[in-house]
C-alpha positions as CSV (number, residue, x, y, z in Angstrom):
1,X,91.1,92.3,108.1
2,X,92.2,91.5,111.4
3,X,89.9,88.5,111.5
4,X,92.6,87.2,108.8
5,X,95.4,88.0,110.8
6,X,96.2,89.8,113.6
7,X,98.1,92.7,112.1
8,X,99.8,96.1,114.0
9,X,99.3,99.2,112.3
10,X,103.0,99.0,110.7
11,X,102.4,95.8,109.1
12,X,99.5,96.8,107.5
13,X,101.0,99.4,106.5
14,X,103.7,98.5,104.6
15,X,100.9,95.7,103.8
16,X,98.7,97.5,101.9
17,X,101.7,100.3,100.5
18,X,104.4,97.6,99.3
19,X,101.6,94.3,98.0
20,X,99.1,96.7,96.9
21,X,101.3,99.5,94.8
22,X,102.8,96.7,93.0
23,X,100.3,94.4,92.3
24,X,98.3,97.4,91.0
25,X,101.1,98.9,88.7
26,X,102.0,95.5,87.6
27,X,98.3,94.6,86.6
28,X,97.7,97.9,85.2
29,X,101.1,97.7,83.3
30,X,100.1,94.5,81.9
31,X,95.8,95.9,81.0
32,X,95.0,93.2,83.0
33,X,91.6,93.9,85.5
34,X,92.3,93.4,89.2
35,X,90.3,94.1,92.6
36,X,92.0,96.0,95.2
37,X,90.0,94.7,97.7
38,X,91.4,91.2,96.7
39,X,95.2,92.5,96.0
40,X,95.3,93.7,99.9
41,X,93.5,90.7,101.0
42,X,96.3,89.1,99.6
43,X,99.4,91.1,100.8
44,X,97.7,90.9,104.7
45,X,97.6,87.2,104.2
46,X,100.6,87.2,103.1
47,X,102.7,89.7,105.7
48,X,100.8,86.9,107.6
49,X,102.2,83.9,106.8
50,X,106.0,85.2,106.4
51,X,106.2,86.1,110.4
52,X,105.1,81.9,110.9
53,X,102.2,80.2,108.6
54,X,100.0,79.6,112.3
55,X,99.6,83.8,112.3
56,X,96.8,83.2,109.6
57,X,93.2,82.0,110.3
58,X,93.2,79.6,107.1
59,X,89.9,78.9,107.7
60,X,88.5,82.3,107.7
61,X,90.8,83.2,105.2
62,X,89.5,80.1,103.0
63,X,86.0,81.5,102.8
64,X,87.3,84.6,102.0
65,X,88.6,82.9,98.9
66,X,85.4,80.8,98.3
67,X,83.1,83.9,98.3
68,X,85.5,85.6,95.1
69,X,85.0,82.0,93.0
70,X,81.3,82.0,93.3
71,X,80.7,85.9,93.8
72,X,81.2,85.6,89.4
73,X,78.8,82.8,88.6
74,X,76.5,83.8,91.4
75,X,76.0,87.2,90.1
76,X,75.8,86.2,86.7
77,X,72.5,84.1,87.4
78,X,71.1,86.8,88.9
79,X,71.5,89.4,86.2
80,X,70.6,86.4,84.0
81,X,67.1,85.8,85.8
82,X,66.4,89.4,86.6
83,X,67.3,90.2,82.9
84,X,64.4,87.4,82.0
85,X,61.5,88.2,84.4
86,X,61.8,92.1,83.8
87,X,62.0,91.2,79.5
88,X,58.6,89.2,79.9
89,X,57.1,91.7,82.6
90,X,58.2,94.5,80.0
91,X,58.0,93.3,76.3
92,X,55.9,95.0,74.3
93,X,53.6,92.7,71.8
């Protein structure tokens, strides 16, 4: 996470324990699936932006968000192609 925002140990612990725990408990109570990685990354960016917005390396944060957005369609495409190939190779005629 040091690449997104330079943090000290205490700031990182506060970000992970407070924002991470509250977000995860809320999502669990509502039955919403959530990623701990996303929650913790968001908490660190949030802590960094409260100090000052320029403390966050927005270019890296933007690449992380794009990776999150592209992960689901990319994994769907890969699994679909894998299923299609294997179903053709293993089909019993």
